[in-house]
N, C-alpha and C positions, 0 to 999 in steps of 0.2 A: 485404450491408449496406455503405452508404455510411458512409465515415469523414470525409468532408469537415468534419464539425463537430468533430473531435478537433484540428484544426490549421488555421491561417491561415497557414501558413508554407510551408516547403520539404521536399525529401527527399534520401537519401542511399544510397550503395553501397560495397560492398567486392568487389575483384576480386582480391586476394590470397588463397593457399590457407589454409584454416582448420586450424590446428594444435591440438594437445591443450591448449594454453592458453587457448582462446578463451574459456572461462568465467571466466577472471581479469578484476578489476575494473581493467583496463588505463586507461581513461579516468580513473576515479576517482583511482587512484593518481597519475596525471599531474596532475589538478587539485590534490591535497593537496599535490604536490611543488612545484606553482606557487605556492601559498600560501607555503610555507616560503621559494621562491626570492625573494620580495618583501622578506623581512625584510631591514632594513637595519643594519650595524653601529651599536651606541650611540654616539652623540657626546657628548664632555663639555660639560655645560652652561655658558653663558657666566658664571652666577654663581660655579660650582665653580671655574671657570678662575680668574676674578679672585681668589678667596680664595687659590688656590694661588699666583698670581704676588705677592701682596702678603705672602707669609709669609717667612719667613728664608732659604728655599730657592729664590727665584725664578728665579735664572740656572740653577741646576742642573735644576730641573723644565722650565724652557723647552727647555734643550738636550735633555732626553731625550724631551720630546714631538716634537721636531723630527726626531730621530733615528728614532723609530717611525713618524711618517709617511713619512718618506723610506724607509724599508725594506719599508713596505706597498704602495707604488707597483709597478706592473707593470712588471718588467724581464726578459722571457723572455731567455735566453742562445740564443746560436746555435754555440757552441762545443762542446767534447767535454764538458761538465758537464751537469748537470741541466737539462732543457729545458721542464719543467713549468711553466707561467706560474703567477702569484701575483695574488691580486685586489687591487684598491685600496678604500681605505675613505674615500676623499674624494668626497664627491657633487659632481659636476659638471654643469653645464647640458646637456639632452639635444642631441644632434647630429643633425639632420635631414638625413637623405640623399635622401629623396625625398618630396615632398608632392603627391600627385594628390586629395586632399580638396576643395580649394578653399574657399570661405567661402559664406554663404547667397545671395550674389548670383550668383556664378560657378558654383556647385555643382560645379565640379571635373569630373573625369573618373572616375567610379566604376570598381570592379572589375567587369570582364565576364567573367572567367574566370581561375580558378587551377588550375594543375597542381602537386600535390604529389608528391613522390617521398620516402619514407623507409624505415625497417626493416621496415614492416609491408605495404610495396608502393606502388603507384602509383594515383591516381584523379584525376579533373577535377571541379571545381565550376563549373557555369556558368550564366549568366543567360537564362532564356527569354523572348524578347519577346512570346511569345504568352500564356504563364501569368502572366508578371510575377513569376516566382519563380526562385530559385536551386535548381538540382538537381545531383545527382551524375549524370555522364553514364553511361547504360546503367540507371540506376534512377530514372528520371523520374517513377514513380509513387509514389515514397516521400518523404514531406514532411520537410523539415529542420527544424531548430530555429532560431528566428528570432534569439534571443540569441546563440547560438553565431555564426551567420553575422555578424551585426552586429558582433560581436568580430573576426571574421576580417576582414571589410572594413575595420573601423578601422585594423588593424595592416597590412594589405595596400596601403591606401591612403596611409597616411602612415608611412614606415618611418623610425625613429629609433634611435639608438645612444645609450649613455650614456657611452661612452669610447672613445678610439681607440688602439690598441696600437701604441707608438713603433718596437718593432723586430719586424716581421713577416714577417722574410724565411724563418723555419722554418715552413711552414704545417702540417707534420706535428705540430708541438708544440701546435697548436690544432685538430687534426682536422679541417683543411681540405685535407688531401691527398686525401681521401675523404670527403666530407660526409656527415653522418648525415641530413641532410634537404635538399631543395632545393624551393623554390617559386618557380614561374615564373607571373607575374601579367599577364595582359593586360587593358589599361583599355579604356574606351569610345572613345578617340581612336586606339585600335589601337597605341598604344606597350605596350612590355613592360618588365618588371624581374626579374632572377632574384637571389634570395637563396640564399646556401650557409650553412648552419649546421653546426658542428663540435661540440667538446666543450662540457661544462658547465665554467664556472669553478670554480677550486679551493674558493671558498665557497658554490657551488653558487647564486648567486643571479643567473645569466645564463648566456648561452652565446655562445661566439665566433662570429663570423660575417663574411661578406663579401657586399657587394652588389656585383654584376656592374656593371662600368664606373666603380667607385670605387676610390681608393687604399686599400690596408692592409687590416688587420683591425680589427674593432670588437667591443666586448661590447654584447650586446642583452639587455634585462630579460628574465626568463623569461616575464611576462605578455604580452609583445607578440609573442613569437615561439613560444611553445610549441606554439600550435595547428597550426603547420606540421609537428610531429611526430606530430600524432595519425594514428590510423586513421580511415579513412572514416566508420566507424559512429559515432563520436563525434559526428558533426554531424546525425544521425537523431532526429527529434523523437520523444519517448518516451512520449506519452499513450497509453494503452489505452482509457480512457473519458474522458468529460467530462459533467458535469452539463447538463442541459437549460436553457435560458435561461427566467427569468420574465418574464411580460409586464410592462411599465412601469408599467401602471397596476393590477396586482394586489399590493396591500398584504401580502396574507396569504400569499402563494404562497412555497413553498420547495421546491427540488429535493431529492429523496431516492431511496433505492433503493426500489421498489415492490414487487419480487418477484424471487425468485432460486432456481434449481434446480442442485444440485450432483449431479454422477454421477462416472463414471471408477473406476478401480481402487481408490481411496481411498474410494469411496461404491457398494459391490455393490449396495444399495439405494438410489435416488436420495433425496436430502434435499431437500424444497420448503419455503420459507419466504416469507411475504409480510406487507403491511400487513393489520391486521384489518379487517373490513369490517362494514357496517351490519346485515346479514343473518348475522352469526355468532352463536353463543350467547354470551349475557352475560357469561360468564366468561372468554371469549376476547377480548371487547372492553375488558378490562382492561389488555390488554398492547398495545404498539406493533405488534409482529411475532409472528407465531404460526407454528408448524409445521404443515403440512397433509399431508405425507408424510415417512416412512412411516407415521406414526400423527397425527391431529390432536391437538396438545399446546400447551401454553402454553410459551413462551421465558421466560428468566430477564430480569430487569429489565436486567443488564448486557449480555446480547446483544441486546435490543431498543436500548439506547442505542447500542450499537457498530455495528448496521447502521444505525442514523439518521445515523451520520458518513460513511457511504460516499458520496463524491462521484467527483473526478478520481481515476483510478489512473495513476499514473505510474511506468515501469520505470526501473531504475538506468540500464540502457545497452543498446543495441542490440548483439547478439552476431553474426548472420548475416543478410546482406541477400539475399532472393531464394535460400532454403535449397532444396537439392535434396532429393530423395526420400531418399538416404542420409544427409544432414544430419538431417532428421525423424526418421528411424527411430533413429540415434544418439543423439537427444535424447530418445527416449520418446514422441513423438507418435503412433506406431503403435498404441500401447496407452496413451492418457493416464492419468497418474495423477490428475487433476483435471478434470473439464469442467464449465465454469460458464456458464449462460445466466441473464441477470439484465436488469430493464426498469429504466431511471432514468425518473422523470417529475416534474413539478411538482404539488405537492398545494397545494390551496388550500381556504379553508374555506367558501366560498360560490359558486354559479355566478353569473356576471354576463356581459354583452356581452363582455367582454374573454377569458373563459373558456368558450366554448360548449360544450355537452355533445354532443361529436360522437362517432363510432362507436369512438373510442380511449378515451373516457373511461369512469370507473367511479366509484361513491361508496362511501364508507366512513364510519365514525364512530370518534370516539375516546373515552375514559373519560367526557366531558361531553355524548357524543351530539352534538358538532357535526358537521353534514355536511361531507364530504369530496369534492372534484371532483379529477380528475387530468387533465392535459393536456400536451403536448409529449412524450409516451413516446418514449424511445429505447431499442432492443434491442442488447444486447451479447452476445458470446460470446468467452470466454477460456478457452484449452486449457492447462491445465500438463502438459507432457510428463514432466518429472522435476524433481527438486531438485539442486542442486550440494553439495558437500561441508560448506557452511555452513547449508544449509537453505533457501537462496534458490531461487526458482522460475524454471524456464526455460519461458517461456511464448509464446504467439502469440495473436493476436486477429484474428479475421474482418474480412476487408478490407485487411490490412497484411501484405504478404508479407516479414515480417521475424520472426527469433528473438529475444526479448528477455530479459533477467535482471530479475527483480522482487524487491526486497528483503523477505525475510521480517520484519524488524524494522518495516518500515513497514506491509505489508499481511497479516500473518500472522492478525491478529484477522478478517479476511475470508475469505482464501483457505483457512485451516485449519479453517473451520467445519465441524463435523460434528453428527450427530445427539445423540451422547453429551455434547458440550459446548455443546450450544445448548438442549435439553430442561430444562425447569423441573424442579427436585428433587421437587416435589410431584405426584401423579399426580390427586388428585381436587380439582377446582375447582368443581363445580357447586353453585350456591347451593341451601340448602336449601328455599328458597321454590319452587324450580322442579321439585322431586322429588314423586312420588306414592308411593314406597314404598322402603322400604331393607330390605335382606335379609342377614342373617348366617348363616354356618353354621360350628358349632364343636363339638367331640366327637361328630361324626356327627348333630348336630342342627341342624335348620334353624329360623331364626326371621325372620318377615317383619312390619316395623312399617309400618303404613300412615299416610299423613301426610295430613291435612285441613287447607287453609289459609284463613285469614279475613283477609284483608289491610284490612278495612275498620276491624278492632279496633285499639286504640290500644296496649295493652299487649304487649309482644313475645311473653310467653307465651301471651296470648289470640289471637294470629295464627296458632298452629299447635296441632293438636290429633294426638296420638300414640296409635295403638290397634294391639292384636293380640288377635284370637281375641276381639272385643267387649270387651276390658279396655283401660281408660285408664293411659297410663304418663306419668311426669312430663316434661313439655315442657322444663323447665330442664336437666334432666340427659340428656334425649335431645340437646339442642343441644351440650352439653358432649361428649357422646359422639361426636357429628359433627364437632366440631372437632378432636378426638382423630384421628379417620379421616383428616379432610384433612391431619394433619400426619405421617402416615407416608411418610417421604420415601424416595426411591431413593439406594441407595448406589454402587452400580457395575454391572459386567456380569458376568454367570454365566460360569463356564468351561465349562459343558455343560448339556446338557437336564436339568430336574428329574425325579427318579423317586421322591422320598422321600413321606412322608405329608404330608397338607394340615390343619394343624390350625386354618387360618382362610380362610374365603371370604367375599367381600363383592360385592354386586350392588346397584346404584343404578339405579332405574326411574323414568321421567319421568312427568309428569302423565297421559300417554296410556297408561301401562303398558309402553312400549317400553323395552328394556333401554339405559340410557345408557353404562354401563361396569361391568363385573366384573372380580375379580382374586382369584386362589387364591394362597395364601401358602405355600410349601413349606418345610418344616423341613430345611434344606440342611447346617447344621453349627450348633456350639454358638453361634456369633456371628451368623450371617447365614441370611436366609431368600431364597428364590429366589422371585420374583413374576411370574406368568404372567397377563397380562391377556386379557380376552374377544376383544380384537382378535388375540392370538398375540405381544404384546409381551413381552420378558423382561429383568427387571433384578432387582438385589438390593437388600434392605433390612436394617436391623439386627433381629436376633431379639428384642433386648431390647425394643425399641419394640412389637414385634408381640405378645411376651408380655404387656406391660403392656396393650396394647389388650385383648386378650382377656379379662384379668381385669376391665376396666372394662364389657365387654359383660356379663360374668357378674354383676358388682354391679347392674347396670340391670335385668336380667332378674329379680334376686331384691329389689330394692326397696331395694338400699343405694346409698349417694351414688357418684356418678361423680367419680373423681379426675382433674385435669388433670395432675399431675404426682406422682412418688413422694416 
């Protein structure tokens, strides 16, 4: 499957050895840290200062403020005392050490290549004249994140500091005797610059650094140099799927999830869901999404709504580029937890010249029977090998040779989808107008009610005639009985196969006499019944609801009123 639609950007790689911490949120932690790094000390408001200076203690306060400012300036010692530098709290104009960006007319000399070396290893990002993209050398097949690259270029083409250290004779005091990160930048004019980064400042709002060829040590804002400390995987584009594009003249079109199949160890029996189609039975078309395997069932409204929200799936970060067979085995991909194949498409209400009904199109209807046409279908295949200690997904997608980490918080609503948490609580949805007969078996006796429909009649009770053994029964009470039947809700999953007695059996037949759906209700415990459908599905329901329903069937058989509640 081509993945070009996922990116209009570039790619990246990692050559350092992957250790046990490779599942940690390294880049996220660094980004959060960067946010904190940008926080500036609070300055005294001018109005407040005026009030202070006009008070009785003007001279004293002014002296105190002056002392505080002097003490807060950087003054690292070089003698035998404490050599840990301190931060300045006074904002000063930025010091431009190098400017290759140019302006709109000159265009400058952009970054052609950057070689980064830090605690996570070494890698090179280079511009490719053929693809017109930046790539990590050795991983040219992997797209890189455009915004990350733009930020990287901005701070590589214009190198600015916020302060120069006056006494920089002791490089060890700043961590520059053995730099934590080195960035060697080559520009399109073939000139180079090399930046060395040392320790964070005491207030953690920046880093000490040196630009080769310039004098002294400088403080650089975290936002301007932190990317040089990132591992290569931080630059990888993290899109696992993208919505298809809607044609410009299609005013009704919207991209959405058309169908999805879940398999893997979490799904011993595959789960299949899709948009409802025009040729589905009427009860299924009331729902945007239906289950077609392991059983044809309705979903809940909440599930339909959540599936409708599936668009682009973005990983939190790339973990391993070009993973080895050993990497994949360690991450669980030899026996994946979840295997997801899904199709995204544009759904529109009517066919037009802009939305041709090609071989990939199909039609569907919604609750209002509005015709649906699909186009621009894209197939995806995401495999979740395992989850980490926080429940986040270790995933790969066809077409991208990268192992990603995907947030459970962001995509659990989709990736954690199972039959049990997707199926509607109610088993019976068939409209009574579509049934030919309904059969009950209780106390070892069977009762089959034949249903005759007269849709041309005006009154509801005149539209249906209920008979058994040539005897006519109350239409109103039968409708109420059928309402109770439809209200028998699933409760949970049984722990074992049922073997107890069956106090109730229900069977619904269509107008042609074919079995639509049947169910046996086993008396499993004092509070639960195990339900076994004619298709082999097992679930539990409350015995109190079943017992009440049995009583209402008995009432109906004996001419008593059917009650809808106790």
